[in-house]
N, C-alpha and C positions, 0 to 999 in steps of 0.2 A: 595777512599771511595765513591766519587760521583757516580762512575760507578757501584759499587757493591750494593749500597743502594736499587735500584729497585729489584735486584735479592733477596736480603735479605727480602725485603718486600713481594715479591711473595712467598718465602719459608714460612714465618710466616703465611701468609694468607692461604696457602695450608695446613699447619699443623693444623691450627685452624679449617678449614673446614673438615679435615679428622676425627675430633673428633665427628662429627655429625653422628648418625646412619642412614643407608639408609632406605628409605621408605619400608613399608611392601609390599610383592608381593601379587597379587590377588590369591585367592584360585582356581578360575576356569576361563575359557575363555567363559562362557555363554554369558556375555555382548557383547564381541567381535563377537561371532558367530551370535548373534541376530542382531547386527548392520550390519554385513556383509550380512546376509540373507535379511534384510530390504533394504539395499542399492542396492543389486543385483535385488531384486524384483522390486524396484522402477525404476531402469535402464531399466529392461525388459518392464515394463508398459509404460514408456515414449517412447520406440521404437515402441510399438504396437499402442498406441493412439496418435492422432495428438495433438499438443499443443492447449490449449483453449485460451491462452492469446495472443492477437495480438502483433506483433512486433512493437516497438515504431517507430514513424516517423523518417525519416532520418535526419530531422532538429533538433531533440532533442539532446542536449549536455549532455553527461554523466559527473558526478561529477569527479573532479580531486582529487586524493588522495595526501596527503602530504607525504614528505619523511618519517616522523615518522610512518604514517600508512602503507606505503609500506615496511618499515624495520620490523615493527611488523608482517606483513604477512609473510615476508621471514623468520623471527625467528620461527613463528609457524610451517611453513613447515619444516624447518631444524630440529627442536626439536620434531615434531610430537605431540605437545601439543594442547589442546583446548584453545580458547581465555580466558575462565574462569580460566585456570591454570596459565596463563602468568602474571608475575609481571615484568614489563619492564620499563626501563628509558633510555632516550637519554642523552648522555654526550656532545659530540662535533659533529658538522656536517659541513663540508666544502662545501658540494654540490656534491662532488665526493667520499669522504670517511667519515665514521661516526663511533662513538663508544658509548658504554654505558654499562649498567649492565642488567642482566636478572636472574630471579629465579622463581621457582614455588611458587604460592601463599601459604602462611603459612610455607614455608621452611625457616630455619634460614640462610642458606648459599646460595650464588648465584655465578655468574660468570661474567666475562667481555665478551663483544662481539665486534667484529670489522667487518664492512661491507664496501663494495665499489661498485661503479657502473661499470657494464661491458660495453662492446662496444655497446650493444643495449640500454644502458641507464637504465637497470634494476638493482635494489639493490641485491647484492649477499653477503651472510654471509660468510666471509673468516675464522673466528675463533670464537669459544665460548669456554672459559675455565678459569682456575685459574692459569695456569702456563705460561711458555714461549712457544709461538707458533712455529711450524716448519716454516722455511723460505719458503718452498714450498707452505704453506697455504696462506701466505701473499704477496708473490712476485708479484702477478698480480696487486696489488694496491700500490699506493704511500702513505702509512701511514706515518705521521710525526714521526720522531724518538723520540719526547717527548711523543708520545702515546705508541709506541713499540720500545724500545731501543735495544732489542736483539731478536734473533731468534735462533732456533736449526737447524743444518744441518742434513742430513740423518744419520750421525753417532752419533747423539745426542750431538754434540759439540755446545756449546753456542757461537754464532757469534754476534759481535757488528755490528749494522746496520749503 
């Protein structure tokens, strides 16, 4: 019973989340096109005109971001959301692996996320979801088994870690 409880819990959570209707799709891509045109025009202008802001002196120290801020940025990139859309919480952080929850602001349901530091020391989002991750998604990091007790192989077989 101890080993099946997490699977049952994930199943119940997934079932509850599936009852929520998906968000409405936008009627047109006008906002996207306008943003793309604006960004393209801005990029062309910055290539034509020299920068007006002088570079900071070499002795100036840039602020160091916390793990939470770095993971937040990695989630935004992975999900493609804006900072205003992200409702994010940190759960555990060992310094090399971390976990927590994420959802869009005003959404009822969210998902768990798991991140690890790569060989360059950058935070990488290994998995975001409500179910059991594939072993291939999490194998690069040493997530504790009390965080992720099972994973699925390429044949969708549940494997105990």
